[in-house]
N, C-alpha and C positions, 0 to 999 in steps of 0.2 A: 504495500500500499503505500510505504514513502516513495519508490519510483513515481507512483500516480501525481502524489501532491506536488513534487517536482516539475513534471511537464504539463500540469496544469495550465489553460490561456487565463489572462489578465481579466476578463470579462467572470469568468468562476469568482474569482476572489472578489471583484467589486459585488456581484451577486452576494456573496457571503458578508461583505459589510452592511449593504444595503437589509439584509435579511436580520443582522442585530441591531441595528437603527430602527426597523421597525420594530422588533422585540420590544425593545427599549423603551419606545414610543408608547406603544402598547401597554405594556406593566405601568408605564407611566398614567396611562388613562382608564386604567382599568375600573376604577369606581364610578367611570361613567356612564358605563353599561357598551361603550365600543371597546374597548379593549380586549375582552374575552374573545369576540367573534373576530379581529383580527389577528390576534394570537394562533386561532385555529387554521385560518386561511395560510398564513405565515409557514405555521407548523407542518400542513400538508403540502405545501409547495417546496419546503425545505426536502421533505421527505422523497417527494416524486422528483425532483431536481438535481437537488445537490445529493442525493442519497443513493439517485441510479449512477451518478458518476464513480463512487466509491465503490458501490455494489458491483456494477459490472465490470470490471477492471478495465476502467479506460485507457490504460496504457499500452496496454496488449490487445485490445478489440477494435477501438477507435483510433486512437492517434495514430498507429501504423497503418491503418486501411485508408486512412483521408491525409497521408503527409505525399 
């Protein structure tokens, strides 16, 4: 998995930062009623898209195919 983290494009890390910022905003606004649904959506997006890169071995399956 470490080799996967080193070859990921910059856009992956931008998404990680945006997810973290969105989670922080949602946690800050959780008492207003909007934070919990936002956290649920961000968690789903993180599991589907970020988790997919880590789970499906991006380094061997995708990066070598599309170079």
